[in-house]
N, C-alpha and C positions, 0 to 999 in steps of 0.2 A: 644968228639963226641956228636952231638945233637940227642936226642932221638925223637921218633915219638910223644910222649906226649908233649914235649917242642915245637915241630913244630906246633902242634895243638893249643897250648896256644897262641903262637905268632900270628898265623893266626887269632884266635878269637880276639886278642887284636887289630890287624890291622883293622879287620872289624868294631870293636867298635869305633876306632878312625875315620874311614871313615864316619860312621853314624853321629858322633858328628860334624865332619867338615861340612858335608852336611846340618845338622840341623842349625849350626851357619850361614852358607852362605844363607839359606832361610829366616832367620829372617829379613834381610834388604829388601826383595822383597815381602814377604807375611805378611800383617798386622795381619792376624788371629793368627800368631805364636808369636806376640809381646804381652807380658803381659799388660793388661789395654786397648788395642786397641779395643777389642770387645765391651766394654761398651761405648766407644766413638763413635763407628760406628753407633749405633742405633739411637741416636738423629740426626746424620748427615743425615741418610737415611730418617728419618721422616721429617726433614726440607726441603730436596730437593723434596720429593714427596708430598709436601703440607700437610695440616692437614688430619687426619684420616677422611674418608668420612662418617663414621658411626655417629660420634658425631654431626656434623652439621645437618644431616638429622633428627636425633632424636630431636634436638633443634627446628628445623622448624616445625616438626610435633606437638610438644607441644604448640608452639606459635599459630599455626593454630587452634588447638583444643580449646585453651583458648579464642581466638578471636571468634570462632564459638559459644562457650557457652555464652560469654559476649553478643554477638549479639542476641542470643535467649532469654536471660534474660531481655534485655532492652525492655521497652514498646514501641510499635509503635507510632510514632507521630500522633496526631489527625489530620485527614484530613478534611478540610473545605468542607462541602457538598455544591455544587453549588446551590445558591438560585435561585428559579424560579422567573424571572422578571415579574412583573405585567405590563401588557400592558395597558397604559393609552391612551385613544383616545383623540387627541387634540381637543380643542374647535372649531378650524376652520373646522375640518372634520364634527363634528356633526352639526355645524351651517350650513355648506354647504349643508348637506343632508336635513336639514329643509327648506332651501331656494329652493332647487330643487323640493321639494314636494309642495311648496307654489303655490296656485292657487288663483288669484284675482277674486273677485266676479264680476258678469256681470255689476254691477252698478258703477264701479270705473271710475274715470277720471284721466288723467295725470296732475300732479301739479309740479311746479318748485320751487326750493329753492336755494338761494345762500349761500354757506358755505365757511369755511376757507380752506386754503391749507392743513392743517392737516387732516381734515375730508374728503376732496376730495381724498387725497392720501391714506387714510385708505381704503376707498371703492374701489378705483382703484386697490390697491395692492391685496385686497381680490378677486376681479374679475380676476386679472391676475393669481393668484395661484390656484383658484378653478374653473375657467371657468363657472361662473354663471353670469347672466345679472346684470348690475349695477342697473337697475330699480327694479329688483326683490330683490336685496340685501337690499336696503334702505326700500322698501315697506314691506318686511318681518320683519325687525327690528321694524318698527313703529307699524304694526298690532300686533306683538307678544309681545312687551315689553312696549308700551305706556299704562299706566293703564286705565282701563275702569271706567266709572262713577259709583261711589259708595258714599252714603251719608257720611260714616265715614271712607273713604279710607285713609290709612296712606302711603304717597308716600316716596320712598327712598330719602335720603339726596342728593345722587350724582345726581339725576334727576333734583333737584331744584337749583343746584349750577350755578353760573354765569361762563360761559366758559372763557378761556383766551382771552384777547383782541387781535383780529386779523382781518384784512380786509376780508370781505366776497365777494369774486369776482368770485368764480367758481360755476358753475351751476350743480345741481343734479336733477334728475327726479324721482318721486315716484308716486305710485298709491294712490288715495284718494277717499273716499266716505263719505256719510253723517255721518255714525257712527264714523269714525276716526276723521272727522272734529269736531264733537261734543266733543270728548275727548280732543282735543287740546283746544277748546274754554273754557271748564270748568276749566281745569288746569291753563290756562293762566289767567282767570278771578279771580280765588280763590287765586292763589299764586303769581300773579304779574310777571310772566315770559313770554317770547315770544316763539312763535312756533319755530323759528330758534334755540333758546337756548336749547329747548327740543330735537330737532333733533341732534344738536351737541353733547349733553350729552349722548344720547343713542348710537350714533355711536362710540364715544370715549370710552364708557364703554364696548361695546361688540366686537369691532374690534381691533386687535392689531395695534401698530404703524407701519407705512409703512417702516420706515428706510430712506426714501428719499422723496422728493417732486415730485409728478407726475404732469407733465404739462397737461393741457386740450388737448383733441384731436382736431386737426385742422379740420375745416369743409371741405368737398370735394368741389372742384370747378366744 
């Protein structure tokens, strides 16, 4: 006959067997109960969830700090200060102002001279660009730059040169008086040049090339 103590022991043994059976059955479904699975689950979770967000943020912060310090330590490139441009007044402008202020004396008369196409075009181009009278252009150049009579005057070489050979078929008008005529006469007598050569040299020296040949103005009918 089984005693109460034996029944209690058998019952305890049955309970223990049930616990072990339940534990063994859970091993196949719960990876936490399998030895070694815990250490493998950590890298798995890390790989799925991407890298730890803390490390990249710290790395970028260090890189930004180093870049900022490097930029602060580098010297700033030298900046070229804008140079102030010097305004140069063209010769044509100052010459035109002098021609506009030119006033012929009351004793002047009109004289004609036949010149080359180059000289005629220079005077015409200056007239077109500055709107001063042709007669005033040539008259001002002669009165201002033809040397006055002096016993030991040294004339510039360009004034005494022989101009390029060219037909003189175009007419220009200028103001003349006794004083200017005396200057022409003395220079032509002493140096063996002609009045036309002197006029051509003065115009070619002080007026820029026209760039093209200007035809003479047709007379009105």
